[in-house]
Structures are given as C-alpha cells and as structure tokens.
C-alpha positions in Angstrom: -20.3 -18.3 -20.1 -20.2 -15.2 -18.0 -23.2 -12.8 -18.0 -23.3 -9.1 -18.8 -20.5 -7.0 -17.3 -20.7 -6.2 -13.5 -20.2 -2.6 -12.4 -17.6 -2.4 -9.6 -16.7 0.7 -7.6 -12.9 1.1 -7.3 -11.5 3.5 -4.8 -8.3 4.3 -6.6 -7.3 5.0 -10.2 -6.5 2.1 -12.5 -4.0 2.0 -15.3 -5.1 1.5 -18.9 -3.8 -2.1 -18.7 -5.7 -2.8 -15.5 -8.9 -1.4 -16.9 -8.5 -3.6 -20.0 -7.9 -6.6 -17.7 -11.0 -5.8 -15.7 -13.2 -5.7 -18.8 -11.7 -9.0 -20.0 -12.9 -10.5 -16.7 -16.4 -9.1 -17.2 -16.1 -6.2 -14.9 -16.8 -2.5 -15.6 -14.8 -0.3 -13.1 -16.3 3.0 -11.9 -13.4 5.0 -10.5 -14.0 7.1 -7.4 -10.5 7.9 -6.0 -10.6 8.1 -2.2 -7.1 9.6 -2.0 -5.0 12.4 -3.5 -1.3 12.6 -3.2 0.7 15.9 -2.9 4.4 16.1 -3.3 6.7 19.0 -2.1 7.6 21.7 -4.6 11.1 21.9 -3.1 13.2 19.0 -1.9 16.1 20.9 -0.1 15.1 19.8 3.4 14.6 16.2 2.4 18.0 16.1 0.6 19.6 17.6 3.7 18.3 14.8 5.9 19.4 12.1 3.5 22.9 13.5 3.1 23.2 13.7 6.9 22.7 10.0 7.2 24.9 8.4 4.5 25.2 5.0 6.3 21.5 4.5 6.7 19.6 2.0 4.5 16.4 3.1 2.8 12.9 1.7 3.2 9.8 2.1 1.0 6.3 0.9 1.7 4.5 2.5 -1.3 4.9 3.4 -4.9 4.4 7.1 -3.9 7.6 6.9 -1.8 9.4 5.7 -4.9 7.8 8.5 -6.9 9.3 10.9 -4.4 12.7 9.2 -4.8 12.5 9.8 -8.5 11.9 13.5 -8.0 14.8 13.6 -5.6 17.1 11.9 -8.1 16.0 14.4 -10.7 17.0 17.1 -8.2 20.5 15.7 -7.9 20.4 12.9 -5.3 22.8 10.1 -6.1 22.1 6.7 -4.6 25.3 5.3 -3.0 26.2 1.8 -4.2 26.5 0.6 -0.6 23.0 1.7 0.3 20.6 -1.2 0.8 17.0 -0.7 -0.2 14.1 -2.5 1.3 10.5 -2.5 -0.1 7.3 -3.8 1.3 6.4 -5.9 -1.8 6.9 -6.7 -5.4 5.1 -3.7 -6.9 7.2 -1.3 -4.9 10.3 -3.1 -5.8 9.3 -3.0 -9.5 8.9 0.8 -9.2 12.4 1.0 -7.8 13.7 -1.3 -10.6 12.3 1.2 -13.1 14.7 3.7 -11.6 17.6 1.3 -12.0 17.6 0.2 -8.4 16.7 -3.0 -6.6 15.4 -3.8 -3.2 14.9 -6.7 -0.9 11.3 -7.7 -0.1 9.8 -9.9 2.6 8.1 -13.2 1.8 4.8 -11.9 3.1 4.2 -8.4 1.7 3.3 -6.3 4.8 5.0 -3.9 7.2 5.4 -6.5 10.0 7.4 -8.9 7.8 9.3 -6.1 6.2 10.5 -5.1 9.7 11.5 -8.7 10.4 13.5 -8.9 7.2 15.4 -5.7 8.1 16.1 -7.1 11.6 17.4 -10.4 10.3 19.8 -8.6 8.0 21.8 -7.8 11.1 24.3 -4.9 11.5 21.7 -2.3 10.5 21.7 0.5 13.0 19.4 2.9 11.2 17.1 3.3 8.2 15.6 6.2 6.3 11.9 5.6 5.9 10.3 7.3 2.9 6.6 7.7 3.7 3.5 9.8 3.6 1.7 11.6 6.4 -0.8 8.8 7.0 1.6 5.9 7.0 1.0 3.3 9.7 3.4 2.6 12.6 3.5 -1.2 12.5 7.0 -1.4 10.9 8.6 1.5 12.7 7.4 0.3 16.1 8.9 -3.2 15.5 12.3 -1.8 14.4 12.3 0.5 17.4 11.9 -2.5 19.7 15.1 -3.9 18.2 17.0 -0.6 18.7 17.1 0.2 15.0 16.8 4.0 14.5 14.0 5.0 12.0 14.7 8.3 10.4 11.2 9.2 9.2 11.2 11.2 6.0 7.7 12.5 5.0 7.9 12.8 1.2 4.2 13.1 0.3 0.9 14.1 1.8 -2.2 11.9 1.5 -5.5 13.8 1.3 -8.7 11.7 2.0 -11.7 12.4 -0.2 -15.3 11.3 0.7 -16.4 8.5 -1.6 -20.0 8.3 -2.7 -21.8 5.4 -4.4 -22.8 6.3 -8.0 -26.5 6.3 -9.0 -26.3 3.0 -10.8 -26.2 -0.7 -9.8 -22.9 -1.7 -8.2 -21.9 -5.4 -7.8 -18.8 -4.9 -5.6 -16.6 -2.3 -4.0 -12.8 -2.5 -4.0 -10.6 -1.0 -1.3 -6.8 -0.5 -1.4 -6.0 1.0 2.0 -7.3 1.9 5.4 -7.3 5.5 4.3 -9.6 4.5 1.4 -11.9 2.9 3.9 -12.0 6.1 5.9 -12.8 8.0 2.7 -15.8 5.8 2.1 -16.9 6.2 5.7 -16.8 10.0 5.2 -18.9 9.7 2.1 -21.5 7.0 1.5 -20.8 5.3 4.8 -21.4 1.8 6.0 -24.8 2.1 7.5 -26.8 1.0 4.5 -26.7 -2.4 2.9 -23.7 -2.6 0.6 -22.7 -5.0 -2.2 -19.8 -7.4 -1.6 -16.6 -5.7 -0.3 -13.1 -6.6 -1.5 -9.8 -5.7 0.1 -6.2 -5.6 -1.3 -4.9 -7.2 1.9 -5.5 -8.0 5.6 -4.7 -4.6 6.9 -7.4 -3.0 4.7 -9.8 -5.8 5.6 -9.2 -5.1 9.3 -10.1 -1.4 8.7 -13.3 -2.5 7.0 -14.2 -4.8 9.9 -14.0 -1.7 12.2 -16.9 -0.2 10.2 -19.1 -3.2 9.2 -19.9 -6.8 10.1 -20.2 -7.6 6.4 -18.0 -10.3 5.0 -14.8 -9.0 3.3 -13.1 -10.9 0.5 -9.3 -10.5 0.6 -6.8 -10.8 -2.3 -4.3 -13.6 -1.9 -1.5 -11.1 -2.8 -1.5 -7.3 -2.7 -1.8 -6.9 -6.5 -4.5 -5.2 -8.5 -4.8 -7.9 -11.1 -5.1 -10.5 -8.3 -7.8 -8.4 -6.6 -9.7 -8.0 -9.9 -9.6 -11.7 -10.6 -10.9 -12.5 -7.1 -13.7 -10.0 -7.6 -14.7 -11.4 -10.9 -14.6 -15.0 -9.7 -16.6 -14.2 -6.6 -19.3 -12.2 -8.4 -19.8 -14.5 -11.3 -19.6 -17.7 -9.3 -22.2 -16.2 -6.9 -24.4 -15.4 -9.9 -24.0 -18.9 -11.3 -24.8 -20.5 -7.9 -28.0 -18.4 -7.8 -29.0 -19.6 -11.2 -28.3 -23.2 -10.3 -30.5 -22.9 -7.2 -33.3 -21.4 -9.2 -33.1 -24.2 -11.8 -33.2 -26.8 -9.0 -36.3 -25.0 -7.6 
C-alpha cells in the first residue's frame, strides 16, 4: 500500500482530470508554470499568408498552434478539403479532431519523425508551419534538406517565467519542454541538490542534461498521464526499496 502523498513540482498547468489522476496515484501537484502563451489580437496578416499558399499542407507541433487555428477559424478561415494536416503526436491530433479536422502523425512522436512522415508522403512541395517564437528547428531543417519549402507562421509567443522551488518538501520535478528547463534554470537553478527529475520526452531530457549530471527519468510517450504514472511508480518504488533495505538491516 502506498505511503502518504508525495508533493511534485509541475512546470505547466494541469487539467482538472489530470490533477485528479495525479492524486489517485498518490501525488500532490504543486503547479509553477514556466511558460505563458500570448496570441495575436488581430489575425489579418496570418490569414493573408495562408490564403497566399492554398496548395500548401499544414503542420502543427503543439496544442497552442491548434488553439491559434481555432481563433483563425473563428475569424473566418475555411479549411480546404484538399489540405493535408500533419501533427507531431496524438495529443495535437486530438486537439485538431476537436475542431472537426484530422491529421497524420508519425509513429514516434517528435519533430524528426514528423519531417520523415511528410517527406515519405511524396509530392509535397511546401507546408505551412503553425508555431511559436521558441519552436525548435529540427523538423524545418530536415524538410529543407529535401527541398520542401517551409512557410513559417508564428501564431503565438512563448514567454519564459523563472521557476522557484516552493518552501515545502518536493519529491520530484516534472518538465514538459526545453523552455521549461530554461525557466527553472533562471529561477531555482540546477546548482543545488534536487529531487528526481522527470521529462515528457527525450528532447526535454536532453535540455536537462545540458544543466545537470543528475539522472532524468523519461516518459515512454509524450503524454501527461504517462508522465504522472512514471513519476508515481518511480517515487513509491524507490520508497519501498528503501524500506526493504532498512528491514533487511
């Protein structure tokens, strides 16, 4: 049977459902968002670019890009039936499905494999990439190597906030992006001893490794519930192993 709840520091907001799931697992999330997202007040320029490239397919690597699309649709944008949509993973595709759209996703949910999926489609000359100001170049560089034009459409701004550790015991820290890692580096920093670190995926883990030699646990799939389950299993198994060793002693 699991012990008392473990406090975990989470560097992004969680939904009510995710919070409930965390507590069922024996975790008590303390939310300290590392990022804020700002969207344009007017979409005229974005709409102009989209309308100038009617034959380009669309690419999304975050739910925020889809949120921007929702605002564009509310402003009068109509998605042409022939437009193919590509998403980096299942969560982004689900966000598109909520708008009545569907997207193809790669087998491995990251920018590199998304680029390979687009390349393998063939006959794609250009894509419109809905992204934020801090989006990484992994996917766009790979498409450029294959001669596929990437029309970069910045549809939101990411603002990084310094993240501090609260004044109470923390059993683990959860990171969702390299930008969140940067926010923690600007706040509490990685110089002092920290509790176990957990990353949503290998890209975020790589960013953590640039700041610390500490072990990083990585979710098997970029999904919040998977990350929470990994965190709970690690923290409680670690505790049970410690109790077992004490009993043997």
